[in-house]
C-alpha positions in Angstrom: 148.9 68.9 99.4 149.6 66.0 97.0 147.7 66.4 93.8 147.1 70.1 94.0 148.8 71.2 90.8 146.6 74.3 90.5 145.2 76.0 93.6 142.8 78.8 94.3 144.6 82.1 94.8 143.8 84.4 97.6 141.5 87.3 97.1 143.4 90.3 95.7 144.8 92.7 98.3 142.6 95.4 97.1 139.6 93.5 98.2 140.8 92.2 101.5 142.9 93.8 104.2 146.2 92.2 104.8 145.9 89.8 107.7 148.2 89.9 110.6 150.1 86.7 111.6 147.3 85.9 114.0 144.5 87.0 111.7 143.9 83.9 109.6 143.3 81.7 112.6 140.9 84.2 114.1 139.0 84.0 110.8 139.1 80.2 111.0 137.7 80.4 114.6 134.8 82.6 113.7 133.9 80.8 110.5 134.1 77.4 112.1 132.0 78.5 115.0 129.3 79.6 112.6 129.5 76.4 110.7 129.2 74.4 113.9 126.0 76.3 114.8 124.2 75.7 111.5 125.2 72.0 111.3 124.2 71.6 114.9 120.7 72.6 114.1 120.3 69.7 111.6 120.5 67.2 114.5 119.9 69.1 117.7 116.2 68.7 117.4 116.3 64.9 117.2 116.1 64.2 120.9 113.5 66.9 121.3 111.1 65.5 118.7 109.0 63.5 121.2 108.6 66.6 123.4 107.8 68.7 120.4 105.1 66.2 119.3 103.5 66.3 122.7 103.6 70.1 123.1 102.5 71.1 119.6 100.4 68.1 118.5 102.6 67.2 115.5 102.0 64.0 113.5 104.7 61.4 112.8 105.4 62.8 109.3 105.4 66.3 110.8 108.1 65.3 113.2 110.3 64.2 110.3 109.7 67.5 108.6 111.0 69.4 111.6 114.3 68.0 110.5 113.8 67.9 106.7 112.3 71.4 106.2 115.5 72.9 107.7 117.8 70.7 105.7 115.9 71.3 102.4 115.9 75.1 102.8 119.5 75.0 103.9 120.6 73.0 100.9 118.2 74.4 98.3 119.2 78.1 98.8 122.9 77.4 99.5 123.9 77.9 95.9 122.3 81.3 96.0 124.0 82.1 99.3 127.4 81.1 97.8 126.9 83.3 94.7 125.6 86.2 96.8 128.7 86.0 98.9 130.9 86.3 95.8 128.9 89.3 94.5 127.9 91.3 97.5 130.7 90.4 100.0 131.6 87.4 102.1 131.5 89.2 105.4 128.2 91.0 104.6 126.5 87.7 103.7 128.0 86.0 106.8 126.4 88.7 109.0 123.1 88.7 107.1 122.8 84.9 107.3 123.7 84.6 110.9 121.3 87.4 111.9 118.4 85.7 110.0 119.3 82.4 111.5 119.3 83.8 115.0 116.0 85.6 114.7 114.3 82.5 113.3 115.6 80.6 116.2 113.7 83.0 118.5 110.6 82.4 116.5 110.9 78.6 116.6 111.6 78.6 120.3 108.5 80.6 121.0 106.2 78.6 118.6 102.7 77.7 119.8 101.6 75.7 116.9 103.2 73.0 114.7 103.1 75.2 111.5 104.8 78.0 113.3 107.7 75.7 114.3 108.0 74.4 110.7 107.9 77.9 109.3 110.6 79.0 111.7 112.7 76.0 110.8 112.4 76.9 107.1 113.6 80.4 107.7 116.4 79.1 109.9 117.5 77.0 106.9 117.4 80.0 104.6 119.6 81.9 107.1 122.0 78.9 107.3 122.1 78.8 103.4 123.2 82.4 103.3 125.7 82.0 106.1 127.4 78.6 105.5 129.0 79.2 102.0 130.8 82.3 103.3 132.3 80.4 106.2 134.5 78.2 103.9 135.2 81.0 101.4 136.4 83.3 104.2 138.8 80.6 105.3 140.2 79.9 101.8 140.6 83.6 101.2 142.5 84.1 104.6 144.7 81.0 104.6 147.3 80.5 101.7 147.0 77.4 99.6 149.0 74.5 100.8 149.4 72.5 104.0 148.1 75.4 106.1 144.9 75.6 104.1 144.4 71.9 104.3 144.7 72.1 108.1 142.3 75.0 108.2 139.7 73.2 106.0 140.2 70.1 108.2 139.4 72.3 111.2 136.3 73.6 109.5 135.2 70.1 108.5 135.9 68.8 112.0 133.9 71.5 113.7 131.0 71.3 111.3 130.9 67.5 111.6 131.1 67.9 115.4 128.0 70.2 115.2 126.0 67.3 113.7 127.6 64.9 116.2 127.0 67.1 119.3 123.4 67.6 118.5 122.2 64.6 120.5 124.1 65.6 123.6 123.3 69.3 123.4 119.6 68.6 122.7 119.3 66.0 125.4 120.8 68.2 128.0 118.6 71.2 127.1 115.4 69.1 127.0 116.1 67.4 130.3 117.3 70.5 132.2 115.1 73.2 130.6 112.7 72.4 127.8 112.5 71.5 124.1 112.3 75.2 123.3 115.9 75.7 124.4 117.2 73.6 121.6 116.4 76.6 119.4 116.7 79.5 121.9 120.3 78.5 122.7 121.3 79.8 119.3 120.5 83.3 120.4 123.4 84.0 122.8 125.8 81.8 120.7 124.8 83.7 117.5 125.3 87.0 119.2 128.9 86.0 120.3 129.8 84.9 116.8 128.3 88.1 115.3 130.5 90.1 117.6 133.6 88.1 116.4 132.6 88.6 112.8 132.4 92.4 113.2 135.7 92.5 115.0 137.9 90.0 113.1 136.5 89.4 109.6 137.5 91.5 106.6 135.3 92.2 103.6 136.0 90.6 100.2 134.0 89.9 97.0 134.7 88.6 93.6 133.1 91.4 91.6 130.1 93.7 91.4 127.5 94.7 88.9 125.9 91.3 88.6 122.6 90.0 90.0 122.1 86.7 91.8 120.0 84.2 89.8 116.8 84.2 91.9 114.7 82.1 89.4 117.4 79.4 89.5 117.4 79.4 93.3 113.6 79.0 93.3 113.7 76.2 90.7 116.4 74.1 92.4 114.9 74.6 95.9 111.4 73.7 94.7 112.7 70.7 92.8 114.6 69.3 95.7 111.8 70.0 98.2 109.2 68.3 96.0 111.5 65.3 95.4 112.0 64.9 99.1 108.3 65.2 99.7 107.7 62.4 97.2 110.2 60.2 98.9 108.5 60.8 102.3 105.1 59.9 100.9 106.3 56.4 100.1 106.2 55.7 103.8 102.5 56.2 103.9 101.3 55.3 100.3 104.0 53.2 98.7 106.1 53.8 95.6 103.4 53.3 93.0 100.6 55.6 94.2 99.8 58.9 92.6 100.5 60.7 95.9 104.1 59.5 95.6 104.7 59.5 91.8 103.3 63.0 91.1 105.7 64.8 93.5 108.6 62.6 92.4 108.1 63.3 88.7 107.4 67.0 89.4 110.6 67.3 91.4 112.7 65.7 88.7 111.1 68.0 86.1 111.8 71.1 88.1 115.4 70.1 88.5 115.6 69.4 84.7 114.2 72.9 84.1 116.7 74.3 86.5 119.6 72.7 84.5 118.1 74.0 81.2 117.7 77.6 82.6 121.3 77.5 83.9 122.7 76.3 80.6 120.8 78.5 78.2 118.6 81.2 79.8 120.2 82.8 82.8 122.6 85.6 82.0 124.4 85.1 85.3 123.5 81.5 86.3 123.3 80.5 89.9 125.3 77.4 89.0 127.5 77.8 85.9 127.7 74.3 84.5 131.3 74.9 83.4 132.3 74.4 87.0 131.6 70.7 86.6 134.2 70.4 83.8 136.7 70.3 86.6 136.9 66.6 87.5 137.8 67.3 91.1 134.7 69.5 91.6 132.2 67.1 89.9 133.5 64.0 91.5 133.9 65.5 95.0 130.3 66.8 94.9 128.7 63.6 93.8 130.5 61.5 96.3 129.9 64.1 99.1 126.1 63.9 98.3 126.3 60.1 98.6 128.2 60.2 101.9 125.9 62.9 103.3 122.9 60.6 102.5 124.0 58.3 105.2 125.5 60.5 107.9 122.3 62.5 108.7 120.4 59.3 109.1 123.0 57.9 111.5 122.2 60.5 114.1 118.5 60.3 113.5 118.2 56.6 113.9 120.8 56.2 116.7 118.9 58.8 118.8 115.6 57.0 118.2 117.1 53.6 118.9 118.6 54.8 122.2 115.3 56.4 123.4 112.6 54.2 121.8 114.3 50.8 122.1 116.9 51.0 124.9 114.8 53.4 127.0 117.4 56.1 127.5 116.2 59.5 128.7 117.0 62.4 126.3 120.2 63.5 128.2 121.5 59.9 128.4 120.8 59.4 124.7 122.9 62.5 124.0 125.7 61.5 126.3 125.7 58.1 124.7 126.8 59.7 121.4 129.5 61.9 122.8 132.3 59.4 121.8 131.0 59.5 118.3 131.3 63.3 118.4 134.9 63.0 119.4 135.7 60.4 116.8 134.4 62.6 113.9 136.7 65.4 115.1 139.6 62.9 115.3 139.0 61.7 111.8 138.7 65.2 110.4 141.9 66.3 112.1 143.8 63.2 111.0 142.9 63.7 107.3 145.2 66.7 106.6 148.1 64.8 108.0 147.5 61.9 105.6 146.8 64.0 102.5 150.4 64.8 101.6 151.4 61.1 102.0 148.4 59.3 100.5 146.6 61.9 98.4 143.0 63.1 98.6 141.6 60.1 96.6 143.0 57.4 98.8 142.2 59.2 102.1 138.6 59.7 100.9 138.2 56.0 99.9 139.8 54.9 103.2 137.5 57.0 105.3 134.4 55.9 103.4 135.2 52.2 103.8 135.9 52.7 107.6 132.5 54.4 107.9 130.9 51.5 105.9 132.3 49.1 108.4 130.7 51.0 111.2 127.3 51.1 109.5 127.5 47.3 108.8 128.2 46.7 112.5 125.3 49.0 113.5 123.0 47.0 111.3 123.4 44.0 113.6 121.7 45.9 116.5 119.2 44.1 118.7 116.3 45.2 120.9 118.4 44.2 124.0 121.7 45.5 122.8 124.4 46.7 125.2 125.8 50.2 125.1 129.3 49.0 124.2 128.4 47.0 121.1 125.1 48.6 120.0 126.1 52.2 120.3 129.6 53.1 121.3 131.9 51.1 119.1 129.9 51.1 115.8 129.1 54.8 116.4 132.8 55.7 116.8 133.7 53.7 113.7 131.0 55.3 111.6 131.8 58.9 112.6 135.6 58.5 112.4 135.2 57.3 108.8 132.9 60.2 108.0 135.4 62.8 109.4 138.3 61.1 107.6 136.5 60.9 104.3 134.8 64.4 104.2 137.9 66.6 104.5 139.6 65.6 101.3 136.3 66.0 99.4 136.0 69.6 100.7 139.6 70.3 99.8 139.2 69.0 96.3 136.0 70.8 95.7 137.3 74.2 96.7 140.9 74.5 95.7 140.7 73.9 92.0 138.3 76.8 91.1 139.1 80.4 90.3 138.9 82.9 93.2 135.9 84.5 91.5 133.9 81.3 92.0 135.1 80.4 95.5 131.7 81.1 97.1 129.9 79.1 94.4 132.3 76.1 95.0 131.8 76.4 98.8 128.0 76.6 98.4 128.0 73.6 96.0 129.9 71.2 98.3 127.8 72.3 101.3 124.7 71.8 99.2 125.8 68.3 98.2 126.4 67.3 101.7 123.2 68.8 103.2 120.8 67.9 100.4 122.3 64.4 100.3 121.5 64.2 104.0 117.9 65.4 103.6 117.1 63.0 100.7 119.0 60.2 102.4 117.1 60.7 105.7 113.8 60.7 103.8 114.8 57.5 101.9 116.2 55.7 105.0 113.1 56.6 107.0 110.9 55.0 104.3 113.1 51.9 104.4 112.8 51.7 108.2 109.0 52.3 108.1 108.4 49.6 105.5 110.2 47.0 107.5 108.6 48.1 110.8 105.2 47.9 109.1 103.4 49.9 111.7 104.9 48.0 114.7 105.8 50.0 117.8 107.4 47.4 120.0 111.2 47.4 120.5 111.7 44.4 118.2 109.8 45.9 115.3 111.5 49.3 115.7 114.9 47.7 115.9 114.4 45.7 112.7 113.4 48.9 110.8 116.4 50.8 112.1 118.8 47.9 111.3 117.4 47.8 107.7 118.2 51.5 107.3 121.8 50.9 108.4 122.1 48.0 106.0 121.0 50.2 103.0 123.4 52.9 104.2 126.3 50.3 104.2 125.6 49.4 100.6 125.5 53.1 99.6 128.9 53.8 101.3 130.6 50.7 99.7 129.3 51.8 96.3 130.5 55.4 97.0 134.0 54.1 97.8 134.1 52.4 94.4 133.0 55.6 92.7 135.7 57.6 94.5 138.4 55.1 93.5 137.4 55.4 89.9 136.4 59.1 89.6 138.3 61.2 92.1 141.5 62.6 90.4 144.9 61.2 91.0 147.7 63.6 91.9 148.6 64.2 88.3 145.0 64.9 87.2 142.9 68.0 87.4 
């Protein structure tokens, strides 16, 4: 790929069995399937939220936390999951994470109370955090650096993005044909199949032994991010200046500051060695991925609500309405590796982000009586094509310029940036929508709130494109 003057080497042959000519793509298949599953569960519950509220008596804030508690646990523990994969083995952590995720899906699907569902979603997120970093690390270890790895990472990005995109359709079909419980229970047979593939096709590898994961660091970063997200959610009910909002916001920032101090000075084997950010590609890719992620999660959340609450679609129809968007995110992710050798990662990332911003701007013009073509289909396709096109070069930049010993950390970090950006962005955009809606429940009031959220997301993406143009490295830079 253009601009890759120094690339991550494969894991030494002593640590990984030599793959057969078919083996690398079997690894890509298994790893991408697992990534699809964990990303799917960020969005699959969206269309099931009204049914969950009715069955379990959840409040409106509780509904948002069905999505957010998963995303926060997912992102908060992903750094620990990435480091554990480096230390204890990528295949081992893949199996442990997928097993935990699958068992938690059973618990969530059988929940009888709201708190049981939220607890199961939190454990699901923990399992996803252990699983997800190893998916990308297994791919970068199995596929040699160069165009083949760019294509493999593009496949991983496309499948992961499709998981978020397919959530509406999958969730809608399961709710309409079976019940809301199956949006969680469906993970059980799929998880079992992926586990079988992992045992059969994956080879074990690790970066080294004798070191312990930084559990205090993991607790600090997760507590800080969760507290910060809680403070943002509180603004919807109490405003930005109340103690109920300011206390968790300040506490979250302080916890994150303590986390940075511990990683810099106290931890013998830090969860996130700050030296990794000295690499311009890593630091820039992670910051811009966080900003992009802050808009993409909200897109699926608000589009699903708009289709059901304003346009009156049934859950299955709401899911079907977003299928073209699912296809477009895959198309964007698969096009990106073809453009990387010609344009370079920086230009492809900027182009994709600006295309996505155009779609968000179009979506912000939605009306209460909008047509499917102009209110969902075309802007949705544009948004998600841009997301797919822009995310792949960021994942490549973030993972190919680090030593093999820190591959799991780099993978966990870029996944954390995307997922936590999504959780914080969803909390922020929900607050924006609620402040504009001002308690109104009629289609016009809801539409005005959703449109305001898309306008804010447009501004964020345009600003992100500027940051990318200035900060992401050119081909001759590291």
